[in-house]
FIKOLZA-1660 file (N, C-alpha, C; in steps of 0.1 Angstrom, whole numbers, plus 5000, padded with zeros to 4 digits):
% residues 108
   i   px   py   pz ch aa at
   1 4928 4970 5169  A  H  N
   1 4921 4981 5165  A  H CA
   1 4911 4983 5153  A  H  C
   2 4910 4977 5146  A  A  N
   2 4907 4971 5139  A  A CA
   2 4889 4978 5139  A  A  C
   3 4884 4974 5152  A  Q  N
   3 4868 4979 5151  A  Q CA
   3 4863 4998 5153  A  Q  C
   4 4873 4998 5163  A  L  N
   4 4873 5012 5160  A  L CA
   4 4875 5022 5146  A  L  C
   5 4888 5013 5139  A  F  N
   5 4889 5018 5125  A  F CA
   5 4880 5020 5118  A  F  C
   6 4873 5008 5119  A  E  N
   6 4863 5010 5112  A  E CA
   6 4849 5017 5111  A  E  C
   7 4846 5023 5129  A  R  N
   7 4838 5034 5130  A  R CA
   7 4841 5050 5125  A  R  C
   8 4859 5046 5124  A  F  N
   8 4862 5061 5119  A  F CA
   8 4874 5061 5105  A  F  C
   9 4866 5048 5095  A  K  N
   9 4877 5049 5082  A  K CA
   9 4875 5060 5075  A  K  C
  10 4858 5062 5074  A  V  N
  10 4857 5076 5067  A  V CA
  10 4866 5090 5068  A  V  C
  11 4872 5094 5080  A  E  N
  11 4877 5100 5084  A  E CA
  11 4899 5099 5079  A  E  C
  12 4895 5089 5088  A  I  N
  12 4913 5086 5087  A  I CA
  12 4914 5078 5074  A  I  C
  13 4915 5073 5066  A  V  N
  13 4916 5067 5052  A  V CA
  13 4920 5074 5038  A  V  C
  14 4912 5090 5040  A  P  N
  14 4923 5097 5033  A  P CA
  14 4939 5104 5039  A  P  C
  15 4935 5100 5049  A  Y  N
  15 4949 5111 5054  A  Y CA
  15 4963 5093 5055  A  Y  C
  16 4957 5083 5062  A  M  N
  16 4974 5069 5062  A  M CA
  16 4968 5069 5043  A  M  C
  17 4965 5071 5033  A  K  N
  17 4967 5073 5021  A  K CA
  17 4974 5081 5022  A  K  C
  18 4975 5095 5025  A  H  N
  18 4983 5104 5023  A  H CA
  18 4995 5099 5026  A  H  C
  19 4995 5098 5040  A  A  N
  19 5008 5092 5040  A  A CA
  19 5017 5077 5039  A  A  C
  20 5012 5078 5034  A  V  N
  20 5016 5060 5026  A  V CA
  20 5025 5064 5011  A  V  C
  21 5016 5074 5004  A  S  N
  21 5019 5076 4994  A  S CA
  21 5032 5091 4999  A  S  C
  22 5028 5098 5006  A  L  N
  22 5041 5105 5007  A  L CA
  22 5056 5096 5010  A  L  C
  23 5054 5089 5023  A  L  N
  23 5063 5079 5028  A  L CA
  23 5075 5073 5021  A  L  C
  24 5064 5065 5009  A  G  N
  24 5069 5052 5003  A  G CA
  24 5076 5059 4985  A  G  C
  25 5069 5064 4978  A  S  N
  25 5060 5065 4961  A  S CA
  25 5076 5079 4958  A  S  C
  26 5080 5081 4967  A  H  N
  26 5094 5097 4953  A  H CA
  26 5104 5085 4952  A  H  C
  27 5110 5093 4944  A  L  N
  27 5128 5086 4941  A  L CA
  27 5136 5085 4951  A  L  C
  28 5133 5095 4958  A  H  N
  28 5147 5095 4972  A  H CA
  28 5143 5097 4985  A  H  C
  29 5131 5086 4987  A  S  N
  29 5126 5080 4999  A  S CA
  29 5132 5072 4999  A  S  C
  30 5142 5071 5017  A  H  N
  30 5145 5061 5019  A  H CA
  30 5144 5050 5023  A  H  C
  31 5151 5044 5024  A  P  N
  31 5143 5026 5025  A  P CA
  31 5136 5022 5030  A  P  C
  32 5138 5027 5045  A  E  N
  32 5132 5024 5059  A  E CA
  32 5116 5032 5058  A  E  C
  33 5115 5045 5054  A  Y  N
  33 5106 5047 5044  A  Y CA
  33 5094 5039 5040  A  Y  C
  34 5098 5042 5025  A  R  N
  34 5092 5028 5016  A  R CA
  34 5088 5015 5029  A  R  C
  35 5090 5008 5036  A  E  N
  35 5091 5000 5044  A  E CA
  35 5078 5004 5053  A  E  C
  36 5079 5019 5063  A  L  N
  36 5067 5020 5069  A  L CA
  36 5055 5023 5056  A  L  C
  37 5057 5026 5049  A  S  N
  37 5046 5030 5037  A  S CA
  37 5045 5018 5034  A  S  C
  38 5041 5006 5035  A  V  N
  38 5042 4988 5022  A  V CA
  38 5036 4987 5036  A  V  C
  39 5042 4990 5051  A  R  N
  39 5031 4982 5060  A  R CA
  39 5020 4991 5064  A  R  C
  40 5024 5005 5064  A  L  N
  40 5012 5012 5068  A  L CA
  40 4994 5008 5058  A  L  C
  41 4999 5006 5044  A  A  N
  41 4993 5000 5032  A  A CA
  41 4987 4987 5042  A  A  C
  42 4996 4976 5044  A  Q  N
  42 4989 4965 5050  A  Q CA
  42 4983 4969 5061  A  Q  C
  43 4982 4976 5071  A  L  N
  43 4979 4978 5083  A  L CA
  43 4962 4981 5074  A  L  C
  44 4961 4992 5070  A  M  N
  44 4947 4994 5060  A  M CA
  44 4942 4986 5056  A  M  C
  45 4948 4977 5050  A  I  N
  45 4940 4963 5039  A  I CA
  45 4938 4955 5053  A  I  C
  46 4947 4953 5066  A  E  N
  46 4939 4942 5076  A  E CA
  46 4930 4947 5087  A  E  C
  47 4929 4960 5084  A  W  N
  47 4916 4965 5094  A  W CA
  47 4903 4967 5086  A  W  C
  48 4907 4968 5070  A  S  N
  48 4895 4972 5063  A  S CA
  48 4886 4959 5063  A  S  C
  49 4871 4957 5056  A  D  N
  49 4866 4946 5060  A  D CA
  49 4870 4935 5049  A  D  C
  50 4867 4921 5062  A  G  N
  50 4876 4914 5052  A  G CA
  50 4888 4911 5053  A  G  C
  51 4892 4918 5058  A  G  N
  51 4909 4919 5052  A  G CA
  51 4916 4915 5037  A  G  C
  52 4910 4926 5033  A  D  N
  52 4909 4930 5016  A  D CA
  52 4908 4942 5012  A  D  C
  53 4908 4947 5000  A  A  N
  53 4908 4964 4997  A  A CA
  53 4893 4964 4987  A  A  C
  54 4887 4950 4987  A  K  N
  54 4876 4949 4984  A  K CA
  54 4862 4961 4993  A  K  C
  55 4863 4965 5003  A  S  N
  55 4857 4981 5008  A  S CA
  55 4866 4994 5006  A  S  C
  56 4875 4991 4997  A  F  N
  56 4879 5005 4996  A  F CA
  56 4866 5013 4982  A  F  C
  57 4872 5018 4987  A  S  N
  57 4868 5028 4973  A  S CA
  57 4871 5029 4963  A  S  C
  58 4870 5028 4952  A  Q  N
  58 4879 5032 4937  A  Q CA
  58 4891 5034 4938  A  Q  C
  59 4884 5046 4943  A  K  N
  59 4898 5060 4946  A  K CA
  59 4908 5056 4954  A  K  C
  60 4906 5049 4961  A  V  N
  60 4918 5048 4979  A  V CA
  60 4923 5030 4972  A  V  C
  61 4919 5025 4961  A  A  N
  61 4919 5011 4952  A  A CA
  61 4932 5012 4950  A  A  C
  62 4927 5022 4936  A  D  N
  62 4938 5029 4928  A  D CA
  62 4948 5039 4935  A  D  C
  63 4948 5043 4942  A  A  N
  63 4959 5052 4952  A  A CA
  63 4969 5043 4950  A  A  C
  64 4966 5033 4964  A  L  N
  64 4971 5015 4967  A  L CA
  64 4980 5013 4956  A  L  C
  65 4970 5011 4941  A  V  N
  65 4979 4999 4933  A  V CA
  65 4990 5004 4932  A  V  C
  66 4987 5020 4926  A  N  N
  66 5001 5034 4919  A  N CA
  66 5010 5030 4925  A  N  C
  67 5010 5034 4944  A  I  N
  67 5017 5036 4948  A  I CA
  67 5030 5024 4951  A  I  C
  68 5021 5007 4955  A  F  N
  68 5029 4997 4953  A  F CA
  68 5033 4992 4941  A  F  C
  69 5030 4996 4929  A  V  N
  69 5040 5000 4918  A  V CA
  69 5051 5008 4916  A  V  C
  70 5049 5020 4922  A  R  N
  70 5059 5029 4922  A  R CA
  70 5074 5022 4927  A  R  C
  71 5066 5021 4939  A  I  N
  71 5073 5014 4948  A  I CA
  71 5084 5003 4950  A  I  C
  72 5073 4995 4942  A  A  N
  72 5080 4978 4933  A  A CA
  72 5091 4987 4924  A  A  C
  73 5088 4991 4914  A  L  N
  73 5097 4995 4907  A  L CA
  73 5109 5005 4911  A  L  C
  74 5106 5017 4919  A  L  N
  74 5122 5023 4927  A  L CA
  74 5129 5009 4931  A  L  C
  75 5126 4997 4937  A  N  N
  75 5129 4992 4943  A  N CA
  75 5136 4978 4933  A  N  C
  76 5133 4979 4920  A  A  N
  76 5133 4968 4912  A  A CA
  76 5145 4962 4909  A  A  C
  77 5159 4972 4914  A  E  N
  77 5175 4962 4911  A  E CA
  77 5180 4961 4926  A  E  C
  78 5169 4954 4936  A  S  N
  78 5176 4953 4948  A  S CA
  78 5181 4934 4951  A  S  C
  79 5191 4935 4954  A  K  N
  79 5202 4924 4957  A  K CA
  79 5184 4921 4970  A  K  C
  80 5192 4901 4973  A  P  N
  80 5187 4896 4981  A  P CA
  80 5193 4901 4992  A  P  C
  81 5187 4896 5007  A  N  N
  81 5189 4903 5012  A  N CA
  81 5191 4915 5022  A  N  C
  82 5185 4927 5013  A  H  N
  82 5186 4937 5015  A  H CA
  82 5169 4944 5017  A  H  C
  83 5169 4951 5023  A  V  N
  83 5154 4959 5027  A  V CA
  83 5150 4963 5016  A  V  C
  84 5156 4961 5005  A  H  N
  84 5156 4970 4992  A  H CA
  84 5140 4958 4987  A  H  C
  85 5147 4947 4990  A  H  N
  85 5143 4934 4981  A  H CA
  85 5134 4933 4986  A  H  C
  86 5130 4933 5006  A  R  N
  86 5121 4928 5015  A  R CA
  86 5112 4936 5005  A  R  C
  87 5110 4950 5006  A  V  N
  87 5104 4960 5004  A  V CA
  87 5096 4956 4987  A  V  C
  88 5102 4955 4980  A  R  N
  88 5097 4948 4968  A  R CA
  88 5089 4936 4972  A  R  C
  89 5092 4928 4979  A  A  N
  89 5087 4917 4974  A  A CA
  89 5070 4926 4982  A  A  C
  90 5069 4929 4995  A  Q  N
  90 5058 4930 5006  A  Q CA
  90 5051 4941 4996  A  Q  C
  91 5055 4953 4996  A  A  N
  91 5043 4958 4977  A  A CA
  91 5042 4947 4969  A  A  C
  92 5046 4941 4959  A  L  N
  92 5045 4932 4950  A  L CA
  92 5032 4924 4957  A  L  C
  93 5032 4911 4966  A  S  N
  93 5019 4909 4978  A  S CA
  93 5011 4917 4976  A  S  C
  94 5014 4928 4980  A  L  N
  94 5002 4936 4987  A  L CA
  94 4994 4941 4975  A  L  C
  95 4998 4940 4962  A  L  N
  95 4993 4946 4949  A  L CA
  95 4984 4937 4943  A  L  C
  96 4993 4923 4944  A  Q  N
  96 4988 4908 4942  A  Q CA
  96 4974 4907 4949  A  Q  C
  97 4974 4914 4958  A  G  N
  97 4961 4910 4971  A  G CA
  97 4950 4921 4964  A  G  C
  98 4953 4935 4960  A  I  N
  98 4943 4941 4957  A  I CA
  98 4941 4937 4941  A  I  C
  99 4947 4934 4933  A  I  N
  99 4942 4932 4919  A  I CA
  99 4929 4917 4918  A  I  C
 100 4935 4909 4930  A  A  N
 100 4929 4897 4928  A  A CA
 100 4913 4901 4937  A  A  C
 101 4912 4906 4944  A  C  N
 101 4900 4916 4950  A  C CA
 101 4891 4924 4941  A  C  C
 102 4897 4931 4931  A  R  N
 102 4890 4939 4923  A  R CA
 102 4890 4936 4908  A  R  C
 103 4876 4941 4901  A  K  N
 103 4879 4942 4889  A  K CA
 103 4886 4951 4878  A  K  C
 104 4891 4965 4885  A  T  N
 104 4895 4970 4878  A  T CA
 104 4900 4977 4888  A  T  C
 105 4917 4983 4879  A  C  N
 105 4925 4995 4891  A  C CA
 105 4932 5001 4878  A  C  C
 106 4929 5015 4878  A  N  N
 106 4936 5026 4877  A  N CA
 106 4954 5031 4876  A  N  C
 107 4959 5027 4870  A  I  N
 107 4973 5026 4865  A  I CA
 107 4981 5041 4860  A  I  C
 108 4982 5049 4870  A  D  N
 108 4984 5063 4865  A  D CA
 108 4999 5062 4857  A  D  C
% end
């Protein structure tokens, strides 16, 4: 559905960004919500131009970076083979991908 997403990206991205933030970056979020948040963000990146975050505005890229940092920190003490560990690894991988393709990102 990447082609459909591309046509309506301007309208959809703010809602997806908000959902990612609400689902995963709160202290008391369930691990499954954090995982859903990371997967939704990954879908946004996969659907974007070229499969990376270059096509996102600076505001959206910064928001995703901040969400991934929060999720990684909230799951920092996770044990291997646990959902927290998997979510943390996914968030760090996506964070690395965004930072690799952007010159600057602001972390709040």
